[in-house]
Z-matrix of the N, CA and C atoms (Angstrom, degrees):
N
C 1 1.453
C 2 1.529 1 109.00
N 3 1.315 2 115.18 1 131.00
C 4 1.459 3 119.62 2 179.44
C 5 1.511 4 110.03 3 -80.92
N 6 1.324 5 114.36 4 143.96
C 7 1.457 6 119.40 5 175.52
C 8 1.523 7 109.13 6 -90.56
N 9 1.320 8 114.67 7 143.58
C 10 1.464 9 119.75 8 178.82
C 11 1.520 10 109.47 9 -74.50
N 12 1.307 11 114.50 10 140.02
C 13 1.461 12 118.61 11 172.22
C 14 1.511 13 107.78 12 -82.30
N 15 1.274 14 116.29 13 127.78
C 16 1.461 15 120.42 14 179.05
C 17 1.510 16 109.46 15 -122.43
N 18 1.309 17 115.40 16 142.12
C 19 1.448 18 119.78 17 175.15
C 20 1.513 19 108.27 18 -146.85
N 21 1.298 20 115.23 19 153.79
C 22 1.458 21 121.55 20 -178.69
C 23 1.520 22 109.10 21 -90.82
N 24 1.320 23 115.54 22 129.74
C 25 1.453 24 120.16 23 177.23
C 26 1.523 25 108.80 24 -72.55
N 27 1.320 26 116.29 25 135.49
C 28 1.462 27 119.73 26 179.60
C 29 1.525 28 111.86 27 -95.83
N 30 1.337 29 116.61 28 -14.07
C 31 1.464 30 121.81 29 -179.53
C 32 1.525 31 107.79 30 -123.64
N 33 1.330 32 115.76 31 137.86
C 34 1.464 33 120.22 32 179.83
C 35 1.520 34 111.20 33 -61.14
N 36 1.311 35 115.77 34 152.17
C 37 1.465 36 122.23 35 179.13
C 38 1.524 37 111.08 36 -55.75
N 39 1.338 38 117.02 37 -41.94
C 40 1.459 39 120.91 38 -178.58
C 41 1.526 40 110.79 39 -58.40
N 42 1.330 41 115.83 40 -41.99
C 43 1.463 42 120.09 41 -178.91
C 44 1.525 43 110.93 42 -69.16
N 45 1.325 44 117.57 43 -40.23
C 46 1.460 45 120.51 44 178.72
C 47 1.528 46 110.51 45 -63.75
N 48 1.333 47 117.02 46 -42.40
C 49 1.463 48 120.53 47 179.10
C 50 1.531 49 111.56 48 -66.70
N 51 1.326 50 117.14 49 -38.97
C 52 1.462 51 120.52 50 178.75
C 53 1.532 52 110.29 51 -64.83
N 54 1.331 53 117.08 52 -40.50
C 55 1.468 54 120.84 53 177.38
C 56 1.526 55 110.88 54 -63.79
N 57 1.334 56 116.22 55 -42.08
C 58 1.463 57 120.52 56 178.90
C 59 1.522 58 110.43 57 -63.08
N 60 1.332 59 117.47 58 -41.06
C 61 1.469 60 121.44 59 178.60
C 62 1.526 61 109.93 60 -62.84
N 63 1.324 62 116.70 61 -43.18
C 64 1.467 63 120.83 62 179.35
C 65 1.530 64 110.27 63 -62.42
N 66 1.329 65 116.80 64 -44.48
C 67 1.460 66 121.30 65 179.77
C 68 1.532 67 111.04 66 -61.84
N 69 1.337 68 115.76 67 -43.16
C 70 1.459 69 119.94 68 -179.44
C 71 1.529 70 112.12 69 -66.18
N 72 1.321 71 117.01 70 -37.61
C 73 1.473 72 119.81 71 177.91
C 74 1.532 73 110.83 72 -65.75
N 75 1.333 74 116.91 73 -39.52
C 76 1.461 75 120.13 74 177.31
C 77 1.530 76 110.14 75 -65.22
N 78 1.325 77 115.67 76 -40.84
C 79 1.465 78 120.33 77 177.78
C 80 1.532 79 110.34 78 -61.83
N 81 1.328 80 116.51 79 -42.54
C 82 1.466 81 121.17 80 -178.69
C 83 1.526 82 110.95 81 -63.36
N 84 1.344 83 117.23 82 -34.71
C 85 1.462 84 120.29 83 179.08
C 86 1.526 85 111.75 84 -63.61
N 87 1.326 86 115.99 85 -31.57
C 88 1.461 87 119.12 86 -177.58
C 89 1.527 88 112.49 87 -84.71
N 90 1.333 89 117.45 88 -10.74
C 91 1.458 90 121.02 89 -179.31
C 92 1.529 91 110.77 90 -90.15
N 93 1.320 92 116.83 91 149.17
C 94 1.468 93 118.84 92 174.80
C 95 1.529 94 109.63 93 -71.92
N 96 1.329 95 118.28 94 154.10
C 97 1.468 96 120.15 95 177.85
C 98 1.526 97 110.43 96 -55.15
N 99 1.320 98 114.67 97 136.54
C 100 1.458 99 119.01 98 -179.63
C 101 1.517 100 110.89 99 154.27
N 102 1.314 101 116.71 100 -167.33
C 103 1.466 102 120.74 101 -174.63
C 104 1.525 103 114.15 102 -64.31
N 105 1.335 104 118.36 103 -35.01
C 106 1.468 105 119.60 104 179.57
C 107 1.522 106 111.14 105 -66.86
N 108 1.323 107 116.35 106 -41.18
C 109 1.462 108 120.21 107 177.62
C 110 1.529 109 110.29 108 -65.63
N 111 1.334 110 116.21 109 -42.01
C 112 1.466 111 120.47 110 178.73
C 113 1.523 112 111.06 111 -60.73
N 114 1.330 113 117.09 112 -41.43
C 115 1.459 114 120.72 113 179.13
C 116 1.529 115 111.29 114 -64.25
N 117 1.326 116 117.00 115 -43.01
C 118 1.468 117 120.53 116 179.42
C 119 1.530 118 110.48 117 -62.78
N 120 1.337 119 117.09 118 -42.42
C 121 1.464 120 120.06 119 179.41
C 122 1.527 121 111.39 120 -67.72
N 123 1.338 122 116.80 121 -37.39
C 124 1.474 123 120.43 122 178.01
C 125 1.527 124 110.31 123 -63.86
N 126 1.331 125 117.04 124 -43.43
C 127 1.464 126 120.87 125 179.13
C 128 1.528 127 110.78 126 -65.71
N 129 1.327 128 117.27 127 -35.95
C 130 1.463 129 120.93 128 177.79
C 131 1.530 130 110.29 129 -64.15
N 132 1.347 131 116.63 130 -43.85
C 133 1.472 132 119.91 131 178.03
C 134 1.529 133 111.03 132 -63.21
N 135 1.339 134 116.75 133 -39.93
C 136 1.465 135 120.16 134 178.43
C 137 1.524 136 110.85 135 -63.13
N 138 1.325 137 117.15 136 -41.98
C 139 1.465 138 120.81 137 179.47
C 140 1.530 139 110.21 138 -64.28
N 141 1.332 140 117.41 139 -42.33
C 142 1.467 141 120.64 140 178.16
C 143 1.522 142 111.09 141 -63.83
N 144 1.321 143 117.05 142 -41.74
C 145 1.463 144 120.87 143 178.64
C 146 1.529 145 109.84 144 -63.11
N 147 1.316 146 116.71 145 -43.78
C 148 1.468 147 120.55 146 177.84
C 149 1.514 148 111.73 147 -61.47
N 150 1.320 149 116.80 148 -39.58
C 151 1.462 150 120.82 149 178.24
C 152 1.524 151 110.79 150 -63.12
N 153 1.348 152 116.41 151 -45.36
C 154 1.468 153 119.98 152 179.96
C 155 1.532 154 111.04 153 -65.21
N 156 1.321 155 117.17 154 -39.79
C 157 1.467 156 120.05 155 179.48
C 158 1.526 157 110.74 156 -65.30
N 159 1.314 158 116.61 157 -40.89
C 160 1.460 159 120.22 158 179.43
C 161 1.529 160 110.43 159 -64.40
N 162 1.334 161 116.87 160 -41.87
C 163 1.465 162 120.26 161 176.56
C 164 1.528 163 110.17 162 -60.71
N 165 1.307 164 116.73 163 -43.52
C 166 1.462 165 120.86 164 -179.33
C 167 1.524 166 110.66 165 -63.55
N 168 1.327 167 117.13 166 -43.35
C 169 1.463 168 120.53 167 -179.35
C 170 1.522 169 112.61 168 -66.93
N 171 1.325 170 116.59 169 -30.47
C 172 1.465 171 120.41 170 -179.97
C 173 1.525 172 112.68 171 -86.24
N 174 1.326 173 117.39 172 -7.95
C 175 1.460 174 119.82 173 -174.99
C 176 1.531 175 110.56 174 -65.85
N 177 1.328 176 116.42 175 144.95
C 178 1.462 177 120.62 176 -178.25
C 179 1.526 178 113.18 177 -70.04
N 180 1.323 179 117.79 178 -21.19
C 181 1.454 180 121.19 179 -177.84
C 182 1.519 181 113.56 180 -80.15
N 183 1.319 182 117.32 181 -9.91
C 184 1.448 183 120.91 182 -178.71
C 185 1.530 184 110.30 183 -70.86
N 186 1.309 185 117.27 184 126.21
C 187 1.456 186 121.26 185 -178.16
C 188 1.535 187 109.80 186 -105.03
N 189 1.341 188 117.80 187 138.73
C 190 1.454 189 119.41 188 177.49
C 191 1.525 190 110.80 189 -68.74
N 192 1.335 191 117.80 190 153.47
C 193 1.464 192 119.62 191 178.94
C 194 1.526 193 110.46 192 -65.61
N 195 1.320 194 116.56 193 150.52
C 196 1.478 195 120.84 194 179.90
C 197 1.490 196 111.56 195 -80.50
């Protein structure tokens, strides 16, 4: 049986997703208009949405359902 490799993340998920979104937006700027640019922008929006959702889920004001 193989053992899982485990490592501790040094940067929060929100920060990693925000960096990925920034990178994808820069990549999209260098691409000509078309499907590749659209895909990069779509992935950037998904990363930003994931970052916001993660922040919301980690917020102290979030109450568990009753």
